C-alpha positions in Angstrom: -0.2 0.1 0.2 1.4 3.0 -1.0 -1.2 5.7 -0.8 -1.7 7.9 1.8 -4.9 9.9 3.6 -5.8 13.5 4.9 -8.9 13.9 7.6 -9.6 17.0 8.8 -12.1 19.0 10.5 -13.8 20.0 13.6 -16.1 18.8 16.2 -18.5 20.1 18.5 -20.6 18.4 21.1 -23.1 19.8 23.9 -24.8 18.0 26.3 -27.2 18.4 28.8 -26.9 15.4 31.5 -30.7 13.9 32.6 -31.4 15.9 35.0 -34.9 17.6 36.2 -36.3 15.4 33.7 -34.4 15.9 30.7 -31.9 15.5 28.7 -30.2 16.7 25.0 -27.1 16.4 23.3 -25.9 18.5 20.4 -23.2 16.8 18.3 -21.7 18.3 14.9 -18.9 18.0 12.7 -17.6 19.7 9.6 -14.3 17.9 8.0 -13.0 16.8 4.7 -11.6 12.9 4.1 -9.7 12.9 1.2 -6.6 9.6 0.1 -3.8 9.9 -2.5 -3.8 6.4 -3.7 -0.4 5.1 -5.6 -1.5 6.5 -9.0 -0.8 9.6 -7.2 -4.2 11.3 -7.7 -6.3 13.1 -4.8 -10.0 11.4 -4.3 -12.8 12.0 -1.9 -12.8 8.8 0.5 -16.3 7.4 0.7 -17.0 9.0 4.0 -16.1 12.5 2.9 -19.7 13.5 3.9 -18.4 17.3 4.8 -20.8 17.5 7.8 -23.0 15.8 10.1 -25.3 17.1 12.8 -27.0 15.2 15.0 -29.5 16.4 17.9 -30.9 13.9 20.8 -33.6 15.2 23.1 -35.9 13.6 25.8 -38.2 14.8 28.6 -39.5 12.6 31.2 -43.0 13.1 33.4 -43.6 11.7 36.7 -47.0 10.4 37.0 -49.8 8.7 39.5 -50.4 9.6 42.9 -46.8 8.2 44.3 -45.0 9.8 41.1 -43.2 6.5 40.8 -44.2 6.4 36.9 -43.4 8.0 34.0 -44.7 9.3 31.0 -40.9 9.5 28.4 -40.8 11.2 25.0 -37.4 11.0 23.1 -36.1 12.4 19.2 -33.7 12.2 17.1 -32.5 14.1 14.3 -29.6 13.3 11.7 -28.7 15.6 9.1 -25.4 14.2 6.6 -23.5 14.9 3.5 -24.1 12.4 1.0 -21.6 9.7 0.9 -19.1 9.4 -2.3 -19.5 6.3 -4.6 -18.2 4.8 -7.4 -20.1 4.9 -10.5 -20.7 1.3 -12.1 -19.7 1.1 -15.6 -23.1 -0.5 -17.0 -22.0 -1.4 -20.7 -19.2 -3.0 -19.2 -21.1 -4.6 -16.5 -23.7 -5.8 -19.4 -21.5 -7.8 -21.1 -19.5 -9.2 -18.1 -22.8 -10.1 -16.3 -21.6 -8.9 -13.4 -20.6 -5.6 -11.8 -17.7 -3.6 -13.0 -17.1 -0.1 -11.2 -15.3 2.9 -13.0 -12.2 2.6 -11.1 -10.9 5.6 -12.9 -13.7 7.4 -11.3 -13.0 6.2 -7.5 -15.8 8.3 -5.2 -16.2 11.4 -7.9 -20.4 10.9 -7.4 -22.3 12.2 -4.4 -25.4 10.7 -3.0 -28.1 12.7 -1.5 -27.9 14.5 1.6 -29.0 12.1 4.5 -31.8 13.1 6.3 -33.8 10.9 9.6 -35.9 11.6 12.5 -37.1 9.1 14.7 -39.8 10.0 17.5 -40.2 7.5 20.5 -42.9 7.9 23.1 -43.8 5.5 26.0 -44.6 5.2 29.7 -42.7 2.9 32.3 -44.4 1.5 35.2 -42.8 1.0 38.4 -42.9 -1.6 41.0 -43.5 0.1 44.3 -40.0 -0.7 45.6 -38.6 0.5 42.4 -36.7 -2.7 41.9 -38.6 -4.0 38.7 -40.2 -2.0 36.0 -42.6 -2.6 33.1 -41.7 0.0 29.9 -44.1 -0.1 26.7 -42.5 2.3 24.2 -43.9 2.9 20.2 -40.6 3.9 18.8 -41.5 5.7 15.3 -38.3 5.6 13.0 -37.6 8.1 9.7 -41.2 9.7 11.0 -40.3 11.9 7.4 -40.3 8.6 5.3 -36.9 10.4 3.9 -35.3 7.9 1.1 -31.8 7.8 2.3 -30.1 6.2 -0.8 -27.8 3.0 0.7 -26.2 1.7 -2.5 -26.4 1.7 -6.1 -25.5 -1.4 -7.7 -25.3 -3.6 -11.1 -28.4 -5.6 -10.7 -27.9 -8.4 -14.1 -31.7 -9.4 -13.4 -32.7 -6.1 -15.0 -29.6 -5.4 -16.6 -29.6 -1.7 -14.8 -27.8 0.0 -12.1 -30.6 0.5 -9.4 -30.8 1.8 -6.6 -31.2 0.5 -3.1 -32.5 3.1 -0.3 -32.3 2.3 3.6 -35.7 1.7 5.7 -38.4 4.1 5.2 -40.9 5.2 7.9 -40.7 2.2 10.7 -43.4 2.0 13.7 -41.5 -0.6 16.3 -43.4 -1.3 19.5 -41.5 -2.8 22.3 -41.5 -4.0 26.0 -39.2 -4.1 28.2 -39.0 -5.9 31.8 -35.9 -5.0 33.8 -35.6 -5.9 37.6 
């Protein structure tokens, strides 16, 4: 391996630890990630998104006569620049019957920006001794049903380059027993 890599950027984290019934966390990174292969050409790495921003926040409310049970709400929002990828050589792939990438154009194309918003809410029922709890929640993942790109790849059945997206809106119901 005769290549070199260079990553530079700035990160910022602001956190409010859980107290008084709520918490928050903001993280952001602005960066550049490049590499130079043995051919001495500088290229993007696949992770040269340029920026990533995450916001997490949650709130709990004590309920009931004894105030030992909680209603809770959590949310997470993520923004990021799109990942870089190497385009498929469609004509060569069609002729060969399997995917062939345009290596001379390594990581030259970029997916659309990434966005995802998750929201979770539920109830936590604590025993009188607080040695056991039952938690029921509904986790709404990708609330906006944003179609974030996972990969573009050659499909030998369709003989085209197909795009595969990450999961869209996904509601998830959960139960947790702690002791």
